[in-house]
Every structure is written in C-alpha cells, then in structure tokens.
TIMI-2910 file (N, C-alpha, C, CB; in pm, 1 decimal, decimal comma, always signed):
<rs>
+----------+----------+----------+----------+----------+----------+----------+----------+----------+----------+----------+----------+------+
!      n_x !      n_y !      n_z !     ca_x !     ca_y !     ca_z !      c_x !      c_y !      c_z !     cb_x !     cb_y !     cb_z ! resn !
+----------+----------+----------+----------+----------+----------+----------+----------+----------+----------+----------+----------+------+
!  -3691,6 !  +5025,8 !   +829,3 !  -3808,4 !  +5103,3 !   +804,1 !  -3748,3 !  +5242,6 !   +757,8 !  -3906,7 !  +5112,4 !   +936,7 !  Unk !
!  -3812,1 !  +5298,0 !   +648,0 !  -3777,6 !  +5420,7 !   +601,4 !  -3860,6 !  +5530,9 !   +664,1 !  -3787,8 !  +5420,8 !   +459,5 !  Unk !
!  -3811,2 !  +5635,8 !   +715,7 !  -3886,2 !  +5741,5 !   +766,6 !  -3914,8 !  +5844,8 !   +653,8 !  -3813,4 !  +5803,5 !   +884,0 !  Unk !
!  -4046,1 !  +5875,0 !   +634,0 !  -4077,3 !  +5961,3 !   +515,9 !  -4156,5 !  +6090,8 !   +566,8 !  -4166,9 !  +5876,5 !   +405,0 !  Unk !
!  -4085,6 !  +6201,2 !   +532,5 !  -4155,0 !  +6334,5 !   +581,6 !  -4268,1 !  +6373,5 !   +495,0 !  -4054,9 !  +6456,4 !   +584,2 !  Unk !
!  -4371,3 !  +6423,6 !   +552,9 !  -4497,2 !  +6464,3 !   +479,9 !  -4461,0 !  +6569,7 !   +383,4 !  -4610,1 !  +6516,8 !   +576,5 !  Unk !
!  -4361,3 !  +6649,7 !   +419,8 !  -4310,2 !  +6768,5 !   +327,3 !  -4262,2 !  +6713,7 !   +189,3 !  -4182,2 !  +6850,4 !   +399,0 !  Unk !
!  -4218,4 !  +6589,0 !   +188,3 !  -4161,8 !  +6526,5 !    +59,1 !  -4273,7 !  +6479,0 !    -17,0 !  -4061,1 !  +6407,2 !    +83,3 !  Unk !
!  -4388,6 !  +6448,1 !    +30,6 !  -4504,6 !  +6395,1 !    -40,6 !  -4626,1 !  +6473,2 !    -17,0 !  -4529,9 !  +6256,4 !     -3,3 !  Unk !
!  -4610,6 !  +6611,1 !    -26,4 !  -4718,2 !  +6700,5 !     +4,4 !  -4834,6 !  +6660,0 !    -92,7 !  -4673,2 !  +6854,8 !    -11,6 !  Unk !
!  -4955,2 !  +6641,0 !    -31,8 !  -5081,1 !  +6608,6 !   -101,8 !  -5186,4 !  +6705,3 !   -115,3 !  -5137,7 !  +6504,9 !    -43,4 !  Unk !
!  -5170,5 !  +6822,9 !    -55,5 !  -5259,1 !  +6922,7 !    -50,3 !  -5394,6 !  +6877,0 !     +1,7 !  -5267,9 !  +6981,2 !   -177,8 !  Unk !
!  -5381,5 !  +6780,4 !    +96,9 !  -5504,9 !  +6722,7 !   +159,1 !  -5498,1 !  +6797,3 !   +304,9 !  -5502,6 !  +6542,3 !   +167,1 !  Unk !
!  -5628,5 !  +6808,4 !   +349,4 !  -5659,3 !  +6872,1 !   +482,4 !  -5587,0 !  +6780,8 !   +592,3 !  -5827,4 !  +6881,8 !   +508,9 !  Unk !
!  -5529,6 !  +6853,1 !   +695,9 !  -5467,0 !  +6782,6 !   +807,5 !  -5559,4 !  +6681,1 !   +874,4 !  -5420,0 !  +6882,0 !   +909,7 !  Unk !
!  -5688,2 !  +6718,2 !   +875,2 !  -5783,3 !  +6622,3 !   +948,3 !  -5790,8 !  +6473,1 !   +885,4 !  -5931,9 !  +6686,6 !   +945,2 !  Unk !
!  -5739,9 !  +6461,1 !   +758,8 !  -5746,3 !  +6332,9 !   +699,1 !  -5601,6 !  +6254,3 !   +705,8 !  -5795,9 !  +6352,7 !   +550,5 !  Unk !
!  -5497,8 !  +6319,3 !   +766,5 !  -5371,4 !  +6256,9 !   +766,3 !  -5372,3 !  +6131,6 !   +842,0 !  -5271,5 !  +6345,1 !   +817,9 !  Unk !
!  -5457,9 !  +6096,9 !   +933,1 !  -5462,6 !  +5971,8 !  +1012,7 !  -5507,0 !  +5848,1 !   +921,8 !  -5565,0 !  +5990,6 !  +1136,0 !  Unk !
!  -5549,2 !  +5874,7 !   +804,8 !  -5585,8 !  +5756,3 !   +717,1 !  -5458,5 !  +5695,8 !   +642,8 !  -5695,7 !  +5802,7 !   +606,7 !  Unk !
!  -5342,4 !  +5771,7 !   +656,3 !  -5233,5 !  +5734,4 !   +574,7 !  -5136,6 !  +5666,8 !   +676,9 !  -5169,5 !  +5860,7 !   +494,8 !  Unk !
!  -5058,8 !  +5569,5 !   +635,0 !  -4942,5 !  +5512,0 !   +706,1 !  -4827,1 !  +5480,8 !   +631,8 !  -4976,6 !  +5398,2 !   +769,2 !  Unk !
!  -4709,5 !  +5486,7 !   +675,3 !  -4594,0 !  +5460,2 !   +595,9 !  -4578,1 !  +5320,7 !   +569,8 !  -4476,4 !  +5510,4 !   +656,5 !  Unk !
!  -4530,4 !  +5282,4 !   +445,6 !  -4500,1 !  +5147,3 !   +406,5 !  -4365,5 !  +5134,6 !   +332,8 !  -4610,7 !  +5095,2 !   +320,4 !  Unk !
!  -4312,8 !  +5024,4 !   +348,6 !  -4184,9 !  +4989,8 !   +278,1 !  -4177,6 !  +4854,7 !   +240,4 !  -4068,4 !  +5018,0 !   +357,7 !  Unk !
!  -4164,1 !  +4819,6 !   +104,9 !  -4162,1 !  +4687,2 !    +58,4 !  -4034,1 !  +4661,6 !    -10,8 !  -4276,6 !  +4659,7 !    -29,0 !  Unk !
!  -3993,5 !  +4539,8 !    +11,3 !  -3871,1 !  +4485,1 !    -55,5 !  -3896,2 !  +4350,4 !   -113,0 !  -3754,0 !  +4476,2 !    +41,8 !  Unk !
!  -3893,2 !  +4357,1 !   -257,4 !  -3921,9 !  +4231,3 !   -316,5 !  -3814,4 !  +4137,4 !   -316,1 !  -3963,6 !  +4247,7 !   -444,7 !  Unk !
!  -3841,8 !  +4007,4 !   -354,4 !  -3744,4 !  +3896,4 !   -348,2 !  -3618,8 !  +3937,8 !   -444,0 !  -3817,5 !  +3752,1 !   -397,6 !  Unk !
!  -3643,5 !  +4014,2 !   -555,4 !  -3535,5 !  +4055,6 !   -636,1 !  -3462,1 !  +4175,9 !   -583,8 !  -3583,0 !  +4081,4 !   -768,3 !  Unk !
!  -3496,1 !  +4220,0 !   -468,2 !  -3428,5 !  +4334,3 !   -401,6 !  -3489,0 !  +4468,8 !   -440,9 !  -3279,0 !  +4334,6 !   -436,0 !  Unk !
!  -3593,4 !  +4471,5 !   -526,2 !  -3657,5 !  +4586,7 !   -559,5 !  -3716,7 !  +4659,4 !   -440,2 !  -3756,2 !  +4556,9 !   -655,5 !  Unk !
!  -3702,1 !  +4788,1 !   -417,7 !  -3749,2 !  +4841,7 !   -299,0 !  -3863,0 !  +4952,3 !   -341,8 !  -3624,7 !  +4902,8 !   -213,6 !  Unk !
!  -3962,6 !  +4958,7 !   -275,8 !  -4072,3 !  +5064,2 !   -291,0 !  -4103,2 !  +5116,6 !   -158,1 !  -4204,3 !  +5008,1 !   -357,0 !  Unk !
!  -4111,2 !  +5249,0 !   -138,9 !  -4156,7 !  +5296,2 !    -14,3 !  -4234,9 !  +5419,3 !    -27,2 !  -4047,3 !  +5316,7 !    +74,5 !  Unk !
!  -4324,9 !  +5447,0 !    +69,1 !  -4420,1 !  +5567,3 !    +54,4 !  -4521,9 !  +5557,0 !   +162,7 !  -4494,1 !  +5572,5 !    -89,7 !  Unk !
!  -4651,6 !  +5585,9 !   +118,0 !  -4750,5 !  +5583,3 !   +219,0 !  -4875,3 !  +5501,0 !   +153,9 !  -4788,7 !  +5737,2 !   +266,2 !  Unk !
!  -4945,0 !  +5446,0 !   +230,9 !  -5075,0 !  +5374,3 !   +194,7 !  -5188,6 !  +5433,1 !   +262,4 !  -5071,5 !  +5226,4 !   +229,5 !  Unk !
!  -5302,2 !  +5403,7 !   +219,2 !  -5432,6 !  +5454,5 !   +274,2 !  -5497,1 !  +5329,8 !   +341,9 !  -5531,8 !  +5520,0 !   +155,1 !  Unk !
!  -5568,7 !  +5358,7 !   +446,5 !  -5641,2 !  +5244,4 !   +508,3 !  -5726,9 !  +5184,1 !   +410,3 !  -5722,9 !  +5284,2 !   +628,2 !  Unk !
!  -5723,5 !  +5048,6 !   +391,9 !  -5796,2 !  +4970,8 !   +308,5 !  -5748,3 !  +4962,4 !   +160,6 !  -5926,4 !  +5017,0 !   +315,9 !  Unk !
!  -5645,1 !  +5039,1 !   +131,2 !  -5588,2 !  +5027,0 !     -4,1 !  -5485,6 !  +4926,2 !    -18,8 !  -5532,9 !  +5150,7 !    -46,8 !  Unk !
!  -5487,2 !  +4848,1 !   -118,7 !  -5377,7 !  +4746,0 !   -141,3 !  -5250,0 !  +4797,4 !   -191,3 !  -5421,1 !  +4645,2 !   -235,8 !  Unk !
!  -5146,1 !  +4806,1 !   -118,8 !  -5025,9 !  +4863,2 !   -168,1 !  -4998,1 !  +5007,3 !   -128,5 !  -5027,2 !  +4853,3 !   -309,2 !  Unk !
!  -4903,2 !  +5060,7 !   -190,0 !  -4868,3 !  +5196,7 !   -173,3 !  -4937,1 !  +5292,9 !   -271,9 !  -4723,8 !  +5208,5 !   -184,6 !  Unk !
!  -5002,4 !  +5400,4 !   -220,0 !  -5066,6 !  +5489,8 !   -300,4 !  -4986,5 !  +5613,4 !   -341,5 !  -5183,0 !  +5526,7 !   -235,9 !  Unk !
!  -4887,2 !  +5647,6 !   -268,6 !  -4793,5 !  +5767,7 !   -298,0 !  -4660,9 !  +5729,1 !   -252,3 !  -4837,4 !  +5904,4 !   -225,5 !  Unk !
!  -4555,7 !  +5732,6 !   -325,7 !  -4431,7 !  +5693,0 !   -288,4 !  -4328,4 !  +5696,2 !   -401,0 !  -4442,3 !  +5565,1 !   -232,5 !  Unk !
!  -4228,5 !  +5617,3 !   -386,4 !  -4114,8 !  +5611,5 !   -490,7 !  -4047,1 !  +5487,0 !   -470,7 !  -4010,4 !  +5729,8 !   -480,7 !  Unk !
!  -3964,7 !  +5449,1 !   -577,0 !  -3869,8 !  +5346,1 !   -578,2 !  -3745,8 !  +5403,2 !   -621,3 !  -3909,3 !  +5233,7 !   -661,7 !  Unk !
!  -3653,8 !  +5311,5 !   -658,7 !  -3527,2 !  +5368,1 !   -721,2 !  -3535,5 !  +5431,0 !   -858,2 !  -3428,6 !  +5262,1 !   -731,7 !  Unk !
!  -3650,3 !  +5397,5 !   -922,9 !  -3664,3 !  +5437,6 !  -1060,3 !  -3787,1 !  +5520,3 !  -1087,0 !  -3665,7 !  +5319,5 !  -1145,9 !  Unk !
!  -3887,8 !  +5531,0 !   -993,8 !  -4001,2 !  +5589,8 !  -1028,2 !  -4067,1 !  +5653,0 !   -896,8 !  -4087,6 !  +5489,1 !  -1099,6 !  Unk !
!  -4125,4 !  +5769,8 !   -914,4 !  -4208,1 !  +5834,9 !   -811,9 !  -4346,3 !  +5846,3 !   -855,5 !  -4156,9 !  +5969,4 !   -777,1 !  Unk !
!  -4452,9 !  +5831,7 !   -766,1 !  -4588,2 !  +5840,8 !   -809,2 !  -4666,0 !  +5901,6 !   -693,8 !  -4644,3 !  +5702,7 !   -852,3 !  Unk !
!  -4771,6 !  +5960,6 !   -721,5 !  -4862,8 !  +6027,1 !   -634,8 !  -4999,7 !  +6026,8 !   -690,2 !  -4819,2 !  +6163,7 !   -608,7 !  Unk !
!  -5101,4 !  +6080,4 !   -608,5 !  -5229,7 !  +6100,1 !   -646,7 !  -5265,5 !  +6253,7 !   -642,1 !  -5318,0 !  +6016,9 !   -560,1 !  Unk !
!  -5377,6 !  +6292,4 !   -718,5 !  -5417,8 !  +6428,5 !   -714,2 !  -5552,7 !  +6445,6 !   -639,9 !  -5426,3 !  +6482,5 !   -855,0 !  Unk !
!  -5577,3 !  +6568,3 !   -594,4 !  -5698,4 !  +6605,1 !   -523,8 !  -5753,7 !  +6722,8 !   -585,3 !  -5675,8 !  +6628,5 !   -379,3 !  Unk !
!  -5886,1 !  +6727,6 !   -601,7 !  -5955,1 !  +6854,5 !   -627,6 !  -5969,9 !  +6864,5 !   -774,1 !  -5879,5 !  +6977,9 !   -569,9 !  Unk !
!  -6056,5 !  +6970,5 !   -806,8 !  -6093,7 !  +7002,5 !   -944,8 !  -5976,4 !  +7047,9 !  -1023,0 !  -6200,0 !  +7107,4 !   -949,1 !  Unk !
!  -5900,7 !  +7131,6 !   -972,3 !  -5788,8 !  +7199,1 !  -1061,9 !  -5688,8 !  +7093,2 !  -1110,6 !  -5704,9 !  +7315,2 !   -978,2 !  Unk !
!  -5675,5 !  +6983,3 !  -1041,6 !  -5587,6 !  +6881,0 !  -1095,9 !  -5648,2 !  +6802,5 !  -1203,2 !  -5544,0 !  +6791,2 !   -992,4 !  Unk !
!  -5772,9 !  +6798,8 !  -1219,8 !  -5848,2 !  +6720,9 !  -1321,9 !  -5898,5 !  +6791,8 !  -1442,6 !  -5960,6 !  +6661,4 !  -1260,8 !  Unk !
!  -5870,6 !  +6926,0 !  -1446,6 !  -5933,1 !  +7014,1 !  -1554,7 !  -5826,9 !  +7085,8 !  -1621,7 !  -6037,0 !  +7116,7 !  -1499,3 !  Unk !
!  -5850,5 !  +7110,3 !  -1749,8 !  -5768,0 !  +7202,1 !  -1827,8 !  -5839,8 !  +7344,8 !  -1849,2 !  -5735,8 !  +7134,2 !  -1967,5 !  Unk !
!  -5777,8 !  +7454,5 !  -1829,9 !  -5828,0 !  +7584,3 !  -1836,6 !  -5774,2 !  +7663,7 !  -1957,6 !  -5797,2 !  +7652,6 !  -1711,1 !  Unk !
!  -5857,9 !  +7721,4 !  -2022,8 !  -5799,9 !  +7804,8 !  -2140,7 !  -5855,2 !  +7950,2 !  -2124,4 !  -5844,7 !  +7741,1 !  -2292,5 !  Unk !
!  -5774,9 !  +8046,3 !  -2168,1 !  -5822,1 !  +8181,7 !  -2175,6 !  -5852,8 !  +8202,0 !  -2325,2 !  -5715,2 !  +8287,6 !  -2117,5 !  Unk !
!  -5971,9 !  +8242,4 !  -2357,1 !  -6025,2 !  +8269,7 !  -2488,0 !  -6052,1 !  +8414,2 !  -2497,7 !  -6149,6 !  +8189,6 !  -2516,4 !  Unk !
!  -6023,6 !  +8466,0 !  -2621,0 !  -6054,0 !  +8603,6 !  -2659,5 !  -6193,0 !  +8605,1 !  -2727,6 !  -5941,9 !  +8661,8 !  -2755,7 !  Unk !
!  -6296,8 !  +8648,1 !  -2671,5 !  -6431,5 !  +8649,0 !  -2731,1 !  -6471,7 !  +8784,6 !  -2742,9 !  -6533,4 !  +8571,5 !  -2652,4 !  Unk !
!  -6526,3 !  +8824,4 !  -2865,0 !  -6562,0 !  +8955,1 !  -2898,1 !  -6675,7 !  +8956,5 !  -2994,8 !  -6447,5 !  +9026,8 !  -2951,0 !  Unk !
!  -6793,9 !  +9030,2 !  -2963,2 !  -6909,9 !  +9034,5 !  -3058,4 !  -6957,1 !  +8890,2 !  -3082,6 !  -6869,6 !  +9105,1 !  -3198,1 !  Unk !
!  -6969,8 !  +8803,9 !  -2994,8 !  -7018,5 !  +8664,5 !  -3013,7 !  -6924,5 !  +8572,4 !  -3109,7 !  -7164,7 !  +8672,7 !  -3075,1 !  Unk !
!  -6791,7 !  +8617,3 !  -3123,7 !  -6703,0 !  +8534,9 !  -3186,1 !  -6573,1 !  +8524,8 !  -3107,7 !  -6681,5 !  +8581,3 !  -3321,1 !  Unk !
!  -6509,5 !  +8403,9 !  -3130,4 !  -6381,9 !  +8366,5 !  -3065,9 !  -6269,1 !  +8377,9 !  -3153,8 !  -6385,3 !  +8231,4 !  -3014,7 !  Unk !
!  -6154,6 !  +8410,0 !  -3097,9 !  -6036,1 !  +8417,4 !  -3173,1 !  -5949,2 !  +8291,0 !  -3179,6 !  -5960,0 !  +8523,7 !  -3121,3 !  Unk !
!  -5904,5 !  +8248,1 !  -3297,6 !  -5815,0 !  +8138,6 !  -3301,5 !  -5723,2 !  +8158,0 !  -3417,0 !  -5887,9 !  +8007,7 !  -3310,1 !  Unk !
!  -5591,9 !  +8153,6 !  -3387,3 !  -5486,5 !  +8177,0 !  -3491,8 !  -5508,5 !  +8313,3 !  -3554,3 !  -5489,2 !  +8064,7 !  -3603,9 !  Unk !
!  -5543,1 !  +8407,8 !  -3481,8 !  -5558,5 !  +8545,6 !  -3538,8 !  -5677,8 !  +8577,9 !  -3614,6 !  -5452,6 !  +8573,6 !  -3623,2 !  Unk !
!  -5764,8 !  +8484,9 !  -3630,6 !  -5897,0 !  +8503,8 !  -3696,7 !  -6009,7 !  +8483,4 !  -3604,6 !  -5913,4 !  +8411,2 !  -3812,3 !  Unk !
!  -6131,2 !  +8545,5 !  -3624,2 !  -6243,8 !  +8527,4 !  -3554,2 !  -6346,9 !  +8435,6 !  -3606,2 !  -6294,9 !  +8643,0 !  -3535,7 !  Unk !
!  -6404,0 !  +8353,8 !  -3528,4 !  -6506,6 !  +8262,0 !  -3579,9 !  -6637,5 !  +8270,5 !  -3497,3 !  -6452,5 !  +8116,7 !  -3578,7 !  Unk !
!  -6751,1 !  +8250,2 !  -3545,3 !  -6879,7 !  +8269,2 !  -3459,1 !  -6887,0 !  +8163,0 !  -3364,5 !  -7012,6 !  +8270,3 !  -3541,6 !  Unk !
!  -6930,4 !  +8190,2 !  -3248,7 !  -6968,0 !  +8091,9 !  -3142,3 !  -7087,7 !  +8009,5 !  -3179,9 !  -6997,3 !  +8163,1 !  -3011,0 !  Unk !
!  -7094,2 !  +7891,4 !  -3145,9 !  -7185,8 !  +7801,1 !  -3179,1 !  -7292,4 !  +7793,3 !  -3062,1 !  -7117,1 !  +7670,9 !  -3209,4 !  Unk !
!  -7423,5 !  +7827,2 !  -3089,3 !  -7514,6 !  +7824,8 !  -2963,4 !  -7586,2 !  +7683,2 !  -2956,3 !  -7631,5 !  +7948,7 !  -2969,9 !  Unk !
!  -7590,6 !  +7647,5 !  -2836,1 !  -7665,3 !  +7518,0 !  -2799,6 !  -7761,9 !  +7556,2 !  -2682,1 !  -7558,6 !  +7393,1 !  -2752,9 !  Unk !
!  -7881,2 !  +7505,1 !  -2718,9 !  -7985,5 !  +7525,9 !  -2609,4 !  -8035,3 !  +7388,6 !  -2564,0 !  -8111,0 !  +7616,2 !  -2661,3 !  Unk !
!  -8034,5 !  +7384,8 !  -2421,8 !  -8085,1 !  +7261,1 !  -2359,8 !  -8187,9 !  +7304,6 !  -2263,4 !  -7973,1 !  +7176,1 !  -2289,7 !  Unk !
!  -8303,1 !  +7225,9 !  -2268,3 !  -8413,2 !  +7247,0 !  -2171,0 !  -8386,6 !  +7168,4 !  -2047,2 !  -8549,9 !  +7207,0 !  -2229,8 !  Unk !
!  -8383,8 !  +7239,7 !  -1934,0 !  -8373,0 !  +7171,8 !  -1801,1 !  -8495,2 !  +7219,3 !  -1715,2 !  -8230,0 !  +7207,5 !  -1726,7 !  Unk !
!  -8571,3 !  +7127,4 !  -1674,2 !  -8691,9 !  +7154,7 !  -1581,9 !  -8768,3 !  +7264,6 !  -1650,7 !  -8649,0 !  +7200,3 !  -1427,3 !  Unk !
!  -8791,3 !  +7242,9 !  -1786,6 !  -8882,9 !  +7334,9 !  -1848,1 !  -8824,4 !  +7479,9 !  -1879,7 !  -9001,6 !  +7346,7 !  -1757,0 !  Unk !
!  -8704,3 !  +7494,5 !  -1860,4 !  -8631,8 !  +7625,9 !  -1889,9 !  -8522,5 !  +7613,2 !  -1980,9 !  -8577,9 !  +7687,7 !  -1768,5 !  Unk !
!  -8518,4 !  +7704,6 !  -2089,3 !  -8407,1 !  +7688,5 !  -2171,6 !  -8277,8 !  +7734,8 !  -2113,7 !  -8430,6 !  +7754,0 !  -2291,7 !  Unk !
!  -8163,3 !  +7657,6 !  -2124,8 !  -8033,7 !  +7704,9 !  -2090,8 !  -7950,9 !  +7725,8 !  -2214,2 !  -7966,7 !  +7610,9 !  -1997,8 !  Unk !
!  -7884,7 !  +7844,1 !  -2233,4 !  -7807,9 !  +7859,9 !  -2351,3 !  -7649,0 !  +7839,5 !  -2312,1 !  -7839,8 !  +8006,5 !  -2415,6 !  Unk !
!  -7592,6 !  +7764,4 !  -2412,9 !  -7453,6 !  +7745,4 !  -2397,2 !  -7378,4 !  +7793,0 !  -2532,6 !  -7426,0 !  +7592,4 !  -2361,9 !  Unk !
!  -7275,2 !  +7849,7 !  -2524,7 !  -7200,9 !  +7896,4 !  -2647,0 !  -7064,6 !  +7824,0 !  -2649,0 !  -7180,2 !  +8058,4 !  -2647,0 !  Unk !
!  -7039,5 !  +7760,9 !  -2750,4 !  -6928,9 !  +7681,3 !  -2768,2 !  -6826,5 !  +7735,2 !  -2884,8 !  -6981,1 !  +7542,5 !  -2797,3 !  Unk !
!  -6703,9 !  +7705,0 !  -2860,2 !  -6604,6 !  +7740,9 !  -2969,0 !  -6582,4 !  +7626,0 !  -3061,1 !  -6468,2 !  +7784,2 !  -2909,9 !  Unk !
+----------+----------+----------+----------+----------+----------+----------+----------+----------+----------+----------+----------+------+
</rs>
C-alpha cells in the first residue's frame, strides 16, 4: 500500500470533508499501477497518478470560469487598439427590465 500525503494532492477542500476520501492503490494484471484517493461511492480513483499520468478534480467557481479585464470607456470596449460600441440586451424578469451590455 502506498502512503499518500494530503499535501501532494491538495484539493482546496474544507477539512470537514476529508473523511469522505480514502487511499486506493490498484495494480493491473499487466503491472500497470494507479494510486491516489477515492471518494465514498465513487467507482475507482478520483485523484491520483500512475507512472504516466496525474489527474485531479477542481472545486469552486474560479476553477470553472475564465475572467477577462476589459477596457470600457463611454459605452465602448477596446479590442486590438480600437473601440467598438457595447451591445445592449434587455431581458424582462418578473416584470422588470434588466439591462445587459455585451462586447
């Protein structure tokens, strides 16, 4: 059995959830080895590594979103040194108009 330090597979998950994970180590008939951690009820290893590959999962909004800094001036956005007008989109939600401006 391989001992795996939590520091090596830091998940940014709260300590209160650590008890749902357990260490796993699989050795295939062909000698292929995979070790890491699994979650209760999950089939196989959810975070770990083999001799050729390391894999993990992500948590939270920042791992799933791309953020961009845009230069907006006088209702225009800058792209490649030129300014273009923002596109206005109005959506009615519960009888009230919501305004969105898109690049």
